[in-house]
HTML snippet that shows the backbone in 3Dmol.js (N, CA, C, O; Angstrom):
<script src="https://3Dmol.org/build/3Dmol-min.js"></script>
<div id="view" style="width:600px;height:400px;position:relative"></div>
<script>
const pdb = `
ATOM      1  N   UNK A   1       0.809  -1.212   0.000  1.00  0.00           N
ATOM      2  CA  UNK A   1       0.000   0.000   0.000  1.00  0.00           C
ATOM      3  C   UNK A   1       0.847   1.271   0.000  1.00  0.00           C
ATOM      4  O   UNK A   1       0.435   2.287  -0.558  1.00  0.00           O
ATOM      5  N   UNK A   2       2.025   1.223   0.619  1.00  0.00           N
ATOM      6  CA  UNK A   2       2.883   2.409   0.664  1.00  0.00           C
ATOM      7  C   UNK A   2       3.371   2.815  -0.722  1.00  0.00           C
ATOM      8  O   UNK A   2       3.572   4.003  -0.974  1.00  0.00           O
ATOM      9  N   UNK A   3       3.563   1.864  -1.619  1.00  0.00           N
ATOM     10  CA  UNK A   3       4.071   2.151  -2.963  1.00  0.00           C
ATOM     11  C   UNK A   3       3.150   3.101  -3.717  1.00  0.00           C
ATOM     12  O   UNK A   3       3.617   3.870  -4.558  1.00  0.00           O
ATOM     13  N   UNK A   4       1.877   3.065  -3.437  1.00  0.00           N
ATOM     14  CA  UNK A   4       0.918   3.975  -4.100  1.00  0.00           C
ATOM     15  C   UNK A   4       1.250   5.434  -3.831  1.00  0.00           C
ATOM     16  O   UNK A   4       0.902   6.318  -4.614  1.00  0.00           O
ATOM     17  N   UNK A   5       1.932   5.675  -2.708  1.00  0.00           N
ATOM     18  CA  UNK A   5       2.277   7.042  -2.315  1.00  0.00           C
ATOM     19  C   UNK A   5       3.753   7.339  -2.497  1.00  0.00           C
ATOM     20  O   UNK A   5       4.236   8.361  -2.009  1.00  0.00           O
ATOM     21  N   UNK A   6       4.479   6.475  -3.184  1.00  0.00           N
ATOM     22  CA  UNK A   6       5.902   6.692  -3.411  1.00  0.00           C
ATOM     23  C   UNK A   6       6.763   6.376  -2.208  1.00  0.00           C
ATOM     24  O   UNK A   6       7.859   6.919  -2.064  1.00  0.00           O
ATOM     25  N   UNK A   7       6.276   5.500  -1.341  1.00  0.00           N
ATOM     26  CA  UNK A   7       7.010   5.151  -0.123  1.00  0.00           C
ATOM     27  C   UNK A   7       7.244   3.643  -0.075  1.00  0.00           C
ATOM     28  O   UNK A   7       6.697   2.880  -0.871  1.00  0.00           O
ATOM     29  N   UNK A   8       8.070   3.243   0.881  1.00  0.00           N
ATOM     30  CA  UNK A   8       8.319   1.822   1.092  1.00  0.00           C
ATOM     31  C   UNK A   8       8.611   1.603   2.573  1.00  0.00           C
ATOM     32  O   UNK A   8       8.835   2.558   3.316  1.00  0.00           O
ATOM     33  N   UNK A   9       8.607   0.348   2.995  1.00  0.00           N
ATOM     34  CA  UNK A   9       8.902   0.021   4.376  1.00  0.00           C
ATOM     35  C   UNK A   9      10.420  -0.015   4.543  1.00  0.00           C
ATOM     36  O   UNK A   9      11.072  -1.008   4.218  1.00  0.00           O
ATOM     37  N   UNK A  10      10.960   1.075   5.051  1.00  0.00           N
ATOM     38  CA  UNK A  10      12.411   1.207   5.201  1.00  0.00           C
ATOM     39  C   UNK A  10      12.718   1.767   6.585  1.00  0.00           C
ATOM     40  O   UNK A  10      12.079   2.723   7.025  1.00  0.00           O
ATOM     41  N   UNK A  11      13.679   1.188   7.261  1.00  0.00           N
ATOM     42  CA  UNK A  11      14.054   1.694   8.570  1.00  0.00           C
ATOM     43  C   UNK A  11      14.781   3.029   8.432  1.00  0.00           C
ATOM     44  O   UNK A  11      15.548   3.243   7.494  1.00  0.00           O
ATOM     45  N   UNK A  12      14.523   3.913   9.382  1.00  0.00           N
ATOM     46  CA  UNK A  12      15.143   5.241   9.372  1.00  0.00           C
ATOM     47  C   UNK A  12      16.630   5.122   9.694  1.00  0.00           C
ATOM     48  O   UNK A  12      17.081   4.137  10.279  1.00  0.00           O
ATOM     49  N   UNK A  13      17.366   6.131   9.304  1.00  0.00           N
ATOM     50  CA  UNK A  13      18.800   6.169   9.558  1.00  0.00           C
ATOM     51  C   UNK A  13      19.117   6.372  11.027  1.00  0.00           C
ATOM     52  O   UNK A  13      18.219   6.645  11.824  1.00  0.00           O
ATOM     53  N   UNK A  14      20.379   6.243  11.391  1.00  0.00           N
ATOM     54  CA  UNK A  14      20.779   6.347  12.797  1.00  0.00           C
ATOM     55  C   UNK A  14      20.560   7.733  13.410  1.00  0.00           C
ATOM     56  O   UNK A  14      20.478   7.847  14.633  1.00  0.00           O
ATOM     57  N   UNK A  15      20.464   8.778  12.604  1.00  0.00           N
ATOM     58  CA  UNK A  15      20.257  10.124  13.119  1.00  0.00           C
ATOM     59  C   UNK A  15      18.787  10.449  13.363  1.00  0.00           C
ATOM     60  O   UNK A  15      18.473  11.492  13.937  1.00  0.00           O
ATOM     61  N   UNK A  16      17.886   9.572  12.936  1.00  0.00           N
ATOM     62  CA  UNK A  16      16.443   9.795  13.084  1.00  0.00           C
ATOM     63  C   UNK A  16      15.951   9.028  14.308  1.00  0.00           C
ATOM     64  O   UNK A  16      16.299   7.862  14.491  1.00  0.00           O
ATOM     65  N   UNK A  17      15.159   9.665  15.132  1.00  0.00           N
ATOM     66  CA  UNK A  17      14.644   9.012  16.339  1.00  0.00           C
ATOM     67  C   UNK A  17      13.445   8.111  16.045  1.00  0.00           C
ATOM     68  O   UNK A  17      12.969   7.405  16.934  1.00  0.00           O
ATOM     69  N   UNK A  18      12.960   8.128  14.819  1.00  0.00           N
ATOM     70  CA  UNK A  18      11.827   7.278  14.468  1.00  0.00           C
ATOM     71  C   UNK A  18      12.335   5.945  13.940  1.00  0.00           C
ATOM     72  O   UNK A  18      13.471   5.835  13.480  1.00  0.00           O
ATOM     73  N   UNK A  19      11.473   4.934  14.014  1.00  0.00           N
ATOM     74  CA  UNK A  19      11.848   3.607  13.540  1.00  0.00           C
ATOM     75  C   UNK A  19      11.819   3.532  12.015  1.00  0.00           C
ATOM     76  O   UNK A  19      12.696   2.917  11.408  1.00  0.00           O
ATOM     77  N   UNK A  20      10.813   4.157  11.393  1.00  0.00           N
ATOM     78  CA  UNK A  20      10.620   4.044   9.944  1.00  0.00           C
ATOM     79  C   UNK A  20      10.934   5.351   9.230  1.00  0.00           C
ATOM     80  O   UNK A  20      10.623   6.432   9.730  1.00  0.00           O
ATOM     81  N   UNK A  21      11.543   5.245   8.078  1.00  0.00           N
ATOM     82  CA  UNK A  21      11.849   6.408   7.248  1.00  0.00           C
ATOM     83  C   UNK A  21      10.556   7.048   6.760  1.00  0.00           C
ATOM     84  O   UNK A  21       9.603   6.356   6.400  1.00  0.00           O
ATOM     85  N   UNK A  22      10.535   8.376   6.755  1.00  0.00           N
ATOM     86  CA  UNK A  22       9.373   9.132   6.270  1.00  0.00           C
ATOM     87  C   UNK A  22       9.613   9.553   4.827  1.00  0.00           C
ATOM     88  O   UNK A  22      10.725   9.930   4.458  1.00  0.00           O
ATOM     89  N   UNK A  23       8.570   9.486   4.022  1.00  0.00           N
ATOM     90  CA  UNK A  23       8.647   9.863   2.614  1.00  0.00           C
ATOM     91  C   UNK A  23       7.659  10.995   2.360  1.00  0.00           C
ATOM     92  O   UNK A  23       6.499  10.905   2.763  1.00  0.00           O
ATOM     93  N   UNK A  24       8.113  12.077   1.684  1.00  0.00           N
ATOM     94  CA  UNK A  24       7.197  13.174   1.348  1.00  0.00           C
ATOM     95  C   UNK A  24       6.032  12.650   0.518  1.00  0.00           C
ATOM     96  O   UNK A  24       6.188  11.751  -0.308  1.00  0.00           O
ATOM     97  N   UNK A  25       4.880  13.226   0.754  1.00  0.00           N
ATOM     98  CA  UNK A  25       3.678  12.772   0.053  1.00  0.00           C
ATOM     99  C   UNK A  25       2.749  13.967  -0.130  1.00  0.00           C
ATOM    100  O   UNK A  25       2.521  14.730   0.809  1.00  0.00           O
ATOM    101  N   UNK A  26       2.227  14.125  -1.312  1.00  0.00           N
ATOM    102  CA  UNK A  26       1.246  15.180  -1.572  1.00  0.00           C
ATOM    103  C   UNK A  26      -0.066  14.498  -1.937  1.00  0.00           C
ATOM    104  O   UNK A  26      -0.246  14.034  -3.063  1.00  0.00           O
ATOM    105  N   UNK A  27      -0.969  14.444  -0.979  1.00  0.00           N
ATOM    106  CA  UNK A  27      -2.265  13.797  -1.206  1.00  0.00           C
ATOM    107  C   UNK A  27      -3.320  14.513  -0.379  1.00  0.00           C
ATOM    108  O   UNK A  27      -3.014  15.080   0.670  1.00  0.00           O
ATOM    109  N   UNK A  28      -4.545  14.487  -0.843  1.00  0.00           N
ATOM    110  CA  UNK A  28      -5.678  15.043  -0.115  1.00  0.00           C
ATOM    111  C   UNK A  28      -6.303  13.922   0.712  1.00  0.00           C
ATOM    112  O   UNK A  28      -6.277  12.759   0.308  1.00  0.00           O
ATOM    113  N   UNK A  29      -6.858  14.266   1.854  1.00  0.00           N
ATOM    114  CA  UNK A  29      -7.487  13.273   2.715  1.00  0.00           C
ATOM    115  C   UNK A  29      -8.682  13.904   3.414  1.00  0.00           C
ATOM    116  O   UNK A  29      -8.842  15.124   3.438  1.00  0.00           O
ATOM    117  N   UNK A  30      -9.498  13.060   3.970  1.00  0.00           N
ATOM    118  CA  UNK A  30     -10.593  13.496   4.829  1.00  0.00           C
ATOM    119  C   UNK A  30     -10.469  12.749   6.139  1.00  0.00           C
ATOM    120  O   UNK A  30     -10.318  11.528   6.155  1.00  0.00           O
ATOM    121  N   UNK A  31     -10.533  13.481   7.236  1.00  0.00           N
ATOM    122  CA  UNK A  31     -10.462  12.886   8.561  1.00  0.00           C
ATOM    123  C   UNK A  31     -11.857  12.862   9.159  1.00  0.00           C
ATOM    124  O   UNK A  31     -12.585  13.853   9.101  1.00  0.00           O
ATOM    125  N   UNK A  32     -12.222  11.732   9.728  1.00  0.00           N
ATOM    126  CA  UNK A  32     -13.526  11.614  10.375  1.00  0.00           C
ATOM    127  C   UNK A  32     -13.309  11.229  11.828  1.00  0.00           C
ATOM    128  O   UNK A  32     -12.640  10.239  12.122  1.00  0.00           O
ATOM    129  N   UNK A  33     -13.869  12.006  12.727  1.00  0.00           N
ATOM    130  CA  UNK A  33     -13.741  11.714  14.150  1.00  0.00           C
ATOM    131  C   UNK A  33     -14.452  10.404  14.488  1.00  0.00           C
ATOM    132  O   UNK A  33     -15.475  10.067  13.891  1.00  0.00           O
ATOM    133  N   UNK A  34     -13.902   9.679  15.442  1.00  0.00           N
ATOM    134  CA  UNK A  34     -14.536   8.426  15.862  1.00  0.00           C
ATOM    135  C   UNK A  34     -15.783   8.692  16.685  1.00  0.00           C
ATOM    136  O   UNK A  34     -16.639   7.820  16.834  1.00  0.00           O
ATOM    137  N   UNK A  35     -15.879   9.888  17.213  1.00  0.00           N
ATOM    138  CA  UNK A  35     -17.091  10.292  17.947  1.00  0.00           C
ATOM    139  C   UNK A  35     -17.828  11.317  17.079  1.00  0.00           C
ATOM    140  O   UNK A  35     -17.536  12.511  17.160  1.00  0.00           O
ATOM    141  N   UNK A  36     -18.771  10.875  16.257  1.00  0.00           N
ATOM    142  CA  UNK A  36     -19.398  11.776  15.272  1.00  0.00           C
ATOM    143  C   UNK A  36     -20.222  12.902  15.879  1.00  0.00           C
ATOM    144  O   UNK A  36     -20.594  13.822  15.152  1.00  0.00           O
ATOM    145  N   UNK A  37     -20.529  12.878  17.178  1.00  0.00           N
ATOM    146  CA  UNK A  37     -21.306  13.971  17.771  1.00  0.00           C
ATOM    147  C   UNK A  37     -20.496  15.257  17.876  1.00  0.00           C
ATOM    148  O   UNK A  37     -21.067  16.331  18.069  1.00  0.00           O
ATOM    149  N   UNK A  38     -19.170  15.164  17.751  1.00  0.00           N
ATOM    150  CA  UNK A  38     -18.338  16.362  17.746  1.00  0.00           C
ATOM    151  C   UNK A  38     -18.420  17.002  16.364  1.00  0.00           C
ATOM    152  O   UNK A  38     -18.413  16.294  15.357  1.00  0.00           O
ATOM    153  N   UNK A  39     -18.498  18.306  16.304  1.00  0.00           N
ATOM    154  CA  UNK A  39     -18.667  18.933  14.991  1.00  0.00           C
ATOM    155  C   UNK A  39     -17.432  19.735  14.617  1.00  0.00           C
ATOM    156  O   UNK A  39     -16.774  20.264  15.512  1.00  0.00           O
ATOM    157  N   UNK A  40     -17.085  19.851  13.351  1.00  0.00           N
ATOM    158  CA  UNK A  40     -17.610  18.991  12.295  1.00  0.00           C
ATOM    159  C   UNK A  40     -16.996  17.591  12.377  1.00  0.00           C
ATOM    160  O   UNK A  40     -15.836  17.441  12.760  1.00  0.00           O
ATOM    161  N   UNK A  41     -17.764  16.587  12.022  1.00  0.00           N
ATOM    162  CA  UNK A  41     -17.320  15.201  12.138  1.00  0.00           C
ATOM    163  C   UNK A  41     -16.285  14.855  11.073  1.00  0.00           C
ATOM    164  O   UNK A  41     -15.392  14.045  11.323  1.00  0.00           O
ATOM    165  N   UNK A  42     -16.392  15.460   9.882  1.00  0.00           N
ATOM    166  CA  UNK A  42     -15.461  15.183   8.781  1.00  0.00           C
ATOM    167  C   UNK A  42     -14.731  16.473   8.431  1.00  0.00           C
ATOM    168  O   UNK A  42     -15.340  17.537   8.315  1.00  0.00           O
ATOM    169  N   UNK A  43     -13.416  16.361   8.264  1.00  0.00           N
ATOM    170  CA  UNK A  43     -12.599  17.544   7.964  1.00  0.00           C
ATOM    171  C   UNK A  43     -11.639  17.239   6.820  1.00  0.00           C
ATOM    172  O   UNK A  43     -11.128  16.125   6.707  1.00  0.00           O
ATOM    173  N   UNK A  44     -11.404  18.226   5.986  1.00  0.00           N
ATOM    174  CA  UNK A  44     -10.430  18.078   4.902  1.00  0.00           C
ATOM    175  C   UNK A  44      -9.028  18.180   5.482  1.00  0.00           C
ATOM    176  O   UNK A  44      -8.800  18.898   6.455  1.00  0.00           O
ATOM    177  N   UNK A  45      -8.086  17.453   4.875  1.00  0.00           N
ATOM    178  CA  UNK A  45      -6.698  17.462   5.354  1.00  0.00           C
ATOM    179  C   UNK A  45      -5.762  17.232   4.175  1.00  0.00           C
ATOM    180  O   UNK A  45      -6.188  16.814   3.098  1.00  0.00           O
ATOM    181  N   UNK A  46      -4.480  17.512   4.394  1.00  0.00           N
ATOM    182  CA  UNK A  46      -3.435  17.283   3.400  1.00  0.00           C
ATOM    183  C   UNK A  46      -2.418  16.333   4.028  1.00  0.00           C
ATOM    184  O   UNK A  46      -1.976  16.552   5.156  1.00  0.00           O
ATOM    185  N   UNK A  47      -2.048  15.282   3.301  1.00  0.00           N
ATOM    186  CA  UNK A  47      -1.027  14.359   3.773  1.00  0.00           C
ATOM    187  C   UNK A  47       0.337  14.952   3.437  1.00  0.00           C
ATOM    188  O   UNK A  47       0.594  15.282   2.279  1.00  0.00           O
ATOM    189  N   UNK A  48       1.217  15.093   4.430  1.00  0.00           N
ATOM    190  CA  UNK A  48       2.541  15.695   4.245  1.00  0.00           C
ATOM    191  C   UNK A  48       3.628  14.648   4.046  1.00  0.00           C
ATOM    192  O   UNK A  48       4.478  14.791   3.166  1.00  0.00           O
ATOM    193  N   UNK A  49       3.603  13.581   4.872  1.00  0.00           N
ATOM    194  CA  UNK A  49       4.549  12.488   4.673  1.00  0.00           C
ATOM    195  C   UNK A  49       3.940  11.199   5.196  1.00  0.00           C
ATOM    196  O   UNK A  49       2.950  11.209   5.928  1.00  0.00           O
ATOM    197  N   UNK A  50       4.559  10.079   4.802  1.00  0.00           N
ATOM    198  CA  UNK A  50       4.018   8.766   5.135  1.00  0.00           C
ATOM    199  C   UNK A  50       5.178   7.823   5.433  1.00  0.00           C
ATOM    200  O   UNK A  50       6.262   7.956   4.866  1.00  0.00           O
ATOM    201  N   UNK A  51       4.937   6.878   6.322  1.00  0.00           N
ATOM    202  CA  UNK A  51       5.937   5.861   6.646  1.00  0.00           C
ATOM    203  C   UNK A  51       5.200   4.576   6.991  1.00  0.00           C
ATOM    204  O   UNK A  51       3.970   4.553   7.037  1.00  0.00           O
ATOM    205  N   UNK A  52       5.943   3.519   7.232  1.00  0.00           N
ATOM    206  CA  UNK A  52       5.324   2.254   7.625  1.00  0.00           C
ATOM    207  C   UNK A  52       4.651   2.370   8.986  1.00  0.00           C
ATOM    208  O   UNK A  52       3.808   1.542   9.333  1.00  0.00           O
ATOM    209  N   UNK A  53       5.016   3.392   9.762  1.00  0.00           N
ATOM    210  CA  UNK A  53       4.440   3.575  11.086  1.00  0.00           C
ATOM    211  C   UNK A  53       3.302   4.562  11.158  1.00  0.00           C
ATOM    212  O   UNK A  53       2.689   4.700  12.217  1.00  0.00           O
ATOM    213  N   UNK A  54       2.989   5.257  10.075  1.00  0.00           N
ATOM    214  CA  UNK A  54       1.893   6.215  10.115  1.00  0.00           C
ATOM    215  C   UNK A  54       2.046   7.313   9.084  1.00  0.00           C
ATOM    216  O   UNK A  54       2.914   7.261   8.213  1.00  0.00           O
ATOM    217  N   UNK A  55       1.178   8.314   9.205  1.00  0.00           N
ATOM    218  CA  UNK A  55       1.197   9.440   8.276  1.00  0.00           C
ATOM    219  C   UNK A  55       1.189  10.745   9.064  1.00  0.00           C
ATOM    220  O   UNK A  55       0.750  10.791  10.213  1.00  0.00           O
ATOM    221  N   UNK A  56       1.681  11.797   8.430  1.00  0.00           N
ATOM    222  CA  UNK A  56       1.590  13.145   8.988  1.00  0.00           C
ATOM    223  C   UNK A  56       0.584  13.899   8.140  1.00  0.00           C
ATOM    224  O   UNK A  56       0.736  14.005   6.923  1.00  0.00           O
ATOM    225  N   UNK A  57      -0.444  14.422   8.790  1.00  0.00           N
ATOM    226  CA  UNK A  57      -1.468  15.175   8.076  1.00  0.00           C
ATOM    227  C   UNK A  57      -1.541  16.581   8.654  1.00  0.00           C
ATOM    228  O   UNK A  57      -1.212  16.821   9.815  1.00  0.00           O
ATOM    229  N   UNK A  58      -1.982  17.499   7.806  1.00  0.00           N
ATOM    230  CA  UNK A  58      -2.195  18.885   8.219  1.00  0.00           C
ATOM    231  C   UNK A  58      -3.661  19.192   7.964  1.00  0.00           C
ATOM    232  O   UNK A  58      -4.158  19.019   6.852  1.00  0.00           O
ATOM    233  N   UNK A  59      -4.349  19.649   9.008  1.00  0.00           N
ATOM    234  CA  UNK A  59      -5.773  19.956   8.885  1.00  0.00           C
ATOM    235  C   UNK A  59      -6.059  21.288   9.551  1.00  0.00           C
ATOM    236  O   UNK A  59      -5.482  21.601  10.592  1.00  0.00           O
ATOM    237  N   UNK A  60      -6.936  22.066   8.964  1.00  0.00           N
ATOM    238  CA  UNK A  60      -7.368  23.325   9.557  1.00  0.00           C
ATOM    239  C   UNK A  60      -8.525  23.028  10.511  1.00  0.00           C
ATOM    240  O   UNK A  60      -9.692  23.230  10.173  1.00  0.00           O
ATOM    241  N   UNK A  61      -8.184  22.546  11.706  1.00  0.00           N
ATOM    242  CA  UNK A  61      -9.224  22.187  12.659  1.00  0.00           C
ATOM    243  C   UNK A  61      -8.629  22.055  14.058  1.00  0.00           C
ATOM    244  O   UNK A  61      -7.428  22.230  14.261  1.00  0.00           O
ATOM    245  N   UNK A  62      -9.479  21.750  14.995  1.00  0.00           N
ATOM    246  CA  UNK A  62      -9.063  21.605  16.384  1.00  0.00           C
ATOM    247  C   UNK A  62      -8.750  20.156  16.726  1.00  0.00           C
ATOM    248  O   UNK A  62      -9.294  19.617  17.690  1.00  0.00           O
ATOM    249  N   UNK A  63      -7.885  19.524  15.952  1.00  0.00           N
ATOM    250  CA  UNK A  63      -7.468  18.169  16.279  1.00  0.00           C
ATOM    251  C   UNK A  63      -6.299  18.241  17.234  1.00  0.00           C
ATOM    252  O   UNK A  63      -5.478  19.154  17.151  1.00  0.00           O
ATOM    253  N   UNK A  64      -6.219  17.291  18.134  1.00  0.00           N
ATOM    254  CA  UNK A  64      -5.174  17.265  19.144  1.00  0.00           C
ATOM    255  C   UNK A  64      -4.466  15.920  19.100  1.00  0.00           C
ATOM    256  O   UNK A  64      -5.033  14.923  18.653  1.00  0.00           O
ATOM    257  N   UNK A  65      -3.229  15.899  19.564  1.00  0.00           N
ATOM    258  CA  UNK A  65      -2.484  14.648  19.663  1.00  0.00           C
ATOM    259  C   UNK A  65      -3.312  13.691  20.502  1.00  0.00           C
ATOM    260  O   UNK A  65      -3.762  14.034  21.595  1.00  0.00           O
ATOM    261  N   UNK A  66      -3.509  12.487  19.980  1.00  0.00           N
ATOM    262  CA  UNK A  66      -4.297  11.477  20.695  1.00  0.00           C
ATOM    263  C   UNK A  66      -5.735  11.383  20.251  1.00  0.00           C
ATOM    264  O   UNK A  66      -6.410  10.410  20.587  1.00  0.00           O
ATOM    265  N   UNK A  67      -6.247  12.383  19.486  1.00  0.00           N
ATOM    266  CA  UNK A  67      -7.607  12.274  18.949  1.00  0.00           C
ATOM    267  C   UNK A  67      -7.687  11.082  18.004  1.00  0.00           C
ATOM    268  O   UNK A  67      -6.776  10.856  17.207  1.00  0.00           O
ATOM    269  N   UNK A  68      -8.753  10.333  18.088  1.00  0.00           N
ATOM    270  CA  UNK A  68      -8.949   9.208  17.175  1.00  0.00           C
ATOM    271  C   UNK A  68      -9.763   9.668  15.974  1.00  0.00           C
ATOM    272  O   UNK A  68     -10.880  10.169  16.106  1.00  0.00           O
ATOM    273  N   UNK A  69      -9.170   9.484  14.802  1.00  0.00           N
ATOM    274  CA  UNK A  69      -9.853   9.865  13.553  1.00  0.00           C
ATOM    275  C   UNK A  69      -9.855   8.689  12.603  1.00  0.00           C
ATOM    276  O   UNK A  69     -10.378   8.792  11.493  1.00  0.00           O
TER     277      UNK A  69
END
`;
const viewer = $3Dmol.createViewer("view");
viewer.addModel(pdb, "pdb");
viewer.setStyle({}, {cartoon: {color: "spectrum"}});
viewer.zoomTo();
viewer.render();
</script>
């Protein structure tokens, strides 16, 4: 699945504190809160980079570290 975004499962170098290497990615996404009673439930976002361990997204909203989307 990572190949679709120009990425692969590769371990990060010794200078990186993360386990997996991050690859730049330009993609549009939609984030949906796991608790739909919070508004707005769906938000537009931009994917900035991707790795085997996750993705970095940028959204114009009140999302916080630990929010489930």
